[in-house]
N, C-alpha and C positions, 0 to 999 in steps of 0.2 A: 283770078284776082291776085295781084302781086302783093306780097308782104315784105315790107322793108324794115330790116332790123337796124336800129340806130346803134352805133358804137358808143362806148363810154366817152364822156366829155373830158375825163381826166387825162392828162398827158401820159403817154407811154413811157414807162421807166425801163432803163437798161437792165438786163439780167446780171450785169457785172457792176459791182460797186466801183464808183469812181475813185481814183487815187486821191482826189481832193477830200474825200470823206474820211480818210484814214486819220486817226488822231496823231498828234505830234510824237507821242511816245512810240507808237508802232512804226511810224515813218522813220524815226531816228534809228530804231533797231534795224530796219531794212537797209538804211544807208550804211550802217556799220558792217553788216554782212556783205554788202556790195564792195565796200572798201577793203575788207579782208580778202575778197576774191580778185582784187586789183591785179592786173597783169604784172605790176612791178613787185608785188608782195613776195612772191616765191624767191626772188633774187635779192631784194634789198630790204624788205619789210617796211619800207617807207615809200611815199609817193612824191614826185617832183611838183613844184608849184607851177603847174602848167594849166592854162585855161581849158585845154582839151582833156584833162584828166580830173578824176575826183580828188578833192572835194570841190575845186573851183567850178568844175563842169556842172555839178548839181545846182549851183547857185544861178545858172543861166536858164534853167528850165521854166520856172515860174516864181512868183513872189512867195508863195507858201513854201516851196522847196528851198528857196534862198533863206527864208527866216528859220526854217527847221535846220538847215545845214549850219548856219551861223550859231545856232543855239545848241548844237551837239558837240560838246568839247572833244570827245574821242576822235572825231574826224580831223581835228587840227593838232593832234598830239604826235603825229609822225610826219617827218619831212625829209626829203632827199635833195641835196644840193650838189650840182656839178656832175651828176651821174648820167643824165639822159644823153645818149649818143656821144658819151665821152666829152661833153662840152665843158669848158672851163666855167668856174664860178664867175658870173658876169657882174660887173659893178651895178648893172641894172637891178640887182637884187635889192638895192636900197630903195628903188622905186616900187618894187613888188610888195614892200612892207612886210618883210618876213617876221619882224617883231610883232606886228599886228596879227599875223597868222598864228604865231605861237601863243599870243595872249588869249586867243579865243579858246585855247585848251583849258583855261582856268586852272584848277588845282590838279588836273590829270597829269601824271608824270610823263615827261617828254621823251621821244625817241628821235634821233637824228642820224643821218648818214651823209658824210661829206667826202667828196672826191676833190683833193687839193693838188694843184700844180701851178707853176709860175707862168707869168705873162712876159712877152718880149717888151711890151709897152709898160714902162715903170709907173706911169700914171694910173693905168688900169690895175696894175698890181697893188698899188697903194689903196685904190678904191675898193678892190675885192677883199683885201685884208681887213680894211676898216669895216666892211659889212660883216665879216666873220667875227671880228672882235666885238662888234656891237651885239651880235647874237649871243655870244658866250660870256659877255661881260656881266649881263644881268644875273641876278640870283635866281636861277631857274631850277626846277625839280627834274633833273635829268634822270631818266630810267635806263636808257640804252644809248650808247654813243659808238658809232663806227666811223673810223677815219681811214682813208686811203691816201697816202702821201706820195706823190709822184714828182719829187724834187731831189736834186743831188746833195742837199744839205738840210740840216734841221733849221727851218726858218723860224724867226721869232714868233710869227703868228701861230705856228704849230706848237711851239713851246708854251705859248699863252693858253691855247686850248687844252693841252695836256694838264697844265697846272689848274685851270679852272674846273676841269671835269674830275680829275683824279684826287684833288686835294680839297675841293670845296663843293662837292656834290654828294651829300649824305644819303640821297635816295637812289644813287646809282646801283644798278643790279647787273648790267652787262656792258663790257667795254672791249673793243678790239681796235687795233691799229695795224695797218699793213703798209710797210715801206716798199714802194715799187720803183725806186730810183734806178735808172740805168747806169748812173755814174756815182756811186756812193762815196763821194770824196770826203764826207764827214767822218768816215771810218779810217781812212788812210792818212796817217801823219798828223792827225788833229785829235785832241782829247775829246772823249764823248761826254755829253751831258747826261747824267743819270735820269731815268724816268722815276718820279717819286709818286707814291700813293699815300693818301691820307687814311684816316680811320673810317673807311667805307665798309661798315659792318653789314650792309645789305648786299654787297657784291657777291654774285653767284657764278659769273663766267668772266674770264680774263684771257685775252689773246694778244700776243705780239708776233707778227709774221713779217717776213721779208722775202724778196726775190733773190737776194744775194746774201752770202754769209756775213752779215753786218752784226757784230756782237753788240749786245746791249747790257746795261746794268740796271736792275730794278731795285729801288730802295723802298723798303716797307717799314712801317712803325713796329714797335715791339709787340703790339697786340696780335692776337690770333684772328685770322679771317675764317671763322667756322662755317660760313655760308658758301664759300667758294667750292663748287663741285666740278667745274670744268676749267682746265688750264691748258693753254697752248703757248709754249715758249720756244721760239725759234732763234737759236744762236745766243743763249745767255753767255755773258762774258767769261765766266768761270764755272767750274763744277760747284765751288763753294757757294757762289751766288744762287745757282739753281737749287741746291740743297737747302739754302736759307729760305728761299721762296716756298719750297715744299714744307719746311718746318713751320712757316707761318700759316700754311693752309692745310691743316691736318685732316680735313674732311673731303679732300679731293677724290672724286670718283672716276673721272676721265682725264688722262694726261697725255698730251702730245708734246714731245720735246725733240729738238734738233741740237746735237752737240758737235761743235767744230773744233778745230785745232786751237790750243791754248798755249800761251807763252810759258806759263807756270802751272805745274800740277802739284797739288798738295796730297798728302797721304791721309786717307779717311780713317779715323780712329773710332767713330761711333756709327751705329746703324740707325737710320731713320725709318721707323715703321709706319707705313702708309696703310692704316687699318681698313679704309673703305675703297681703296683704288681697285677697280674691277676691269678697266680698259686702259691699256698702256701701249703707246706706240713711240718708238724712238728712231730717229734718223741720224745716222752716224757719218761724219766726215773725218773722224779720227778714232780708230779702234782703241788706241791707248787712252784717250780722254773718256770715251764711253765706258771703258773698263773701270776707270776711277769712279764714274757716276754710279754704275751698277753695284759697285762694292759698297756704296754708302746707303743703300735702301733695302727695305724688305716689304714684300707685297703679299700678305697672307690671304687677301680676298680676290686676287687676280683671276679673271676668267678669259680674257682675250689679250693677246700680246703680239706685237709686230715689231720687228727690227729690220731696218734697211741700211746697209752699209755701202758707202760710196768712197771709201778710203782709197788713196792713190796706190797704184800697184795692183798686181793680180791678187785676188782674194784666195787663190789656191795655187800652190806650186811648191818648189823646193824650199823657198824662203818662209813658207807659212809655219807658224809655231803654235805651241800649246796655248789655248785661250780659254781658261776655265771659268771666266767671270759670270757668264750667263748660267751655267750649270750650278755654280755656287749660289746665285740668287734664287734659283728654283729650289735648291736643297734647303736653304734656311727659311724660305717662305712657306713651303709645303702648301701651295695655293691650289684651289680646284680648277686649274687652267683647262679649258676645253677647246680653245681656238688659238693656234700659234702659226705665225707666218714669219719666215726668215728669208731675206733676199741678200745675196752676195755675202753670205755668212763668213766671218773671219775664222771660224772654228775648223779644227780637224775632225775627221770622222768620229774618232773616239770621244771628242768633246761633245759632239752632237748627240751621240748615243747616251752619254751621261745626262745631258739635258732631258732627254726623253724618259730616262729612268725615274726622274723626279716629278713627272707630270702624268701619273697613271690615268687621270680622268680625261685625257685629251681625246677629242672626237674629230677634230678637223686640223689637218696639217697642210700648210701651203709653203711652197718654196721653189727655187730654181735648181740648176744642176750643182750648185755649191752646197745645197742642203740634201737633196735626194740622190746621194751617191750610192754606189753599189753596196758598200758595207753597211750603210744606214738602212737601206731597203732590205737587205738580208736580215738585219736585226729585227725589222718590223714584220717580216713575213710570219704568218701563223705557225705555231708549233703545236705538237700533240699535248704537251704539258702546259696547262693554263697558267701555272705558277711562273713559268719561264717566259711568258708572253710579254712583250714590250708594248705598252699602250693598248691594253686589251679592249678599251672602249672605242678605239679609232674606227671611224666609218668612212671618212672622206680624205683623200689626198689630192691636192690640186697642184699641178705643175704650172708655174708662172714664168713669163719671160719669152723672149724671141731668141731661138737658138737654131743654128743650122745643123749641128752635129749632136744627135742624141744617142749615138751608138754605145756610149759608155754609161748611159743612164738607164736603169731598169725601172720603168714605171710600175707602181702598184695601184690597186684599184679598190673600189667600194666592195665588190663582191668577195674579195679575199678576206676582208675584215668581217663581213657577214659570215663567211665560212669559219673564221676563227671563233666567232661567238658561238656558232653551232657546235663546233668541236668541244668547247668548254662546257656545253650544256647537254649534249646528247651523245649516246654511244654510237648510233648509226646515223650517218649523214649522207645525203644525196649530193655527190660531188660532180655529177655530170654537167651541171650548169656553171661550174667554176671557170670563169674566163675573164680576161682583162677587158675592162670597159674603156671608153674613150677618155683620155687625159686632156683636160682643157688647157690650152695655151693661147696666147694672143694671136698667133698665126700658125699654130701647130696643133693638129689633132692626131694623136698617135694611139693605135690599138696594138697591144702585144700581150701574148700569154707569158706568164712568168713561170719558169721551170727551174727553181733553185732546189737545193737539197732538202731544205726544211719543208717545202711544199710537197715534194715527192714523198717525204716521210708521212705527212698528213694523209696523203692519198692511199698509201699502203695500209694505213691503220683505220681506214674508213669502215 
């Protein structure tokens, strides 16, 4: 006799919860995480208004997703214009209703990234500028603004944006502008219009960058910008203007500055003490002008320093003269510097050694053949007397640059400094493994054993 077991009459439920059962709050959080993982985020931090990208793409899935996306302000607080595939800002932006996009962000502070360049068609240029003016004309809560300007002159539209953002955006925390013009005619033979900043007390990061040495003048109010921690200043007009900017930003922790040739150099009479500056990189197109800038500052908290000189003429040769400015900076700062990189250094060997004498905490030294010269490496080689040791904490030396002839350069290595540390701590040391390791270069890997007098002395006393 067959027994037939009847199944349940209730419909079978899926073992996985349907996405439609998620509450709006959880779905909105999921959307935000997806947006943060957006493929544009790593490069731009903003997404283009494209129907195939979030958040517009989310609105095309279903009605619930559309309603949730529209009602999630953070999805609409970031936008990128003109970036995708280097396309120009199209007048069709007016039809995309960018203002409606930004209005959906509600009270959430806005982030925008704009790539601006000119059209050959004047009517399109007028329409594109009108779209941008309409976006920035409204009283919006800008949090972060990034501009890349690829035009040969300062267009009125760009000046309007600078004025609206820097003088009338009290919520602004981050600003950067990048002049990428191939023919910077506005620098040559025409007066520059200063870039002015209002009382933006929330500003934490400020950057002015260019592909060419186009000097700028930044005008700040008399108030102090105590929240600015990151400064990037490429080609300030004068040392005085650069020092004035630093004086207004006393809490700067990271500073990148490029100093070019200047028509007039003033003599620095006061020293600006940067109490919190820990990371400092300087790009030099004029050793004389950089000297004047270094003479005007003190950096007692500095831990990482980079200087790259591209001044005209050979950085080393019979015409090279005494250049004490960096060693004087290190001497008066007495900073706990641990990482130092010098490329095409304008200093003589004795100047470099004096620099190293004032940074005893140094652990990483990077440079090219203009830094790692024989006399410098001889001074760095371990000695029996720990008190005479230069940079006793040094553990790593990195050789940078592409060079065909390294015969006059004696590389030093990690194990030598490990050996020096053991010499200062132990009476008996196993020196059998002391050998030169590979020195990293962009196209050169060199291994060489160092046999100088001071190393022989160490080995005899083992």
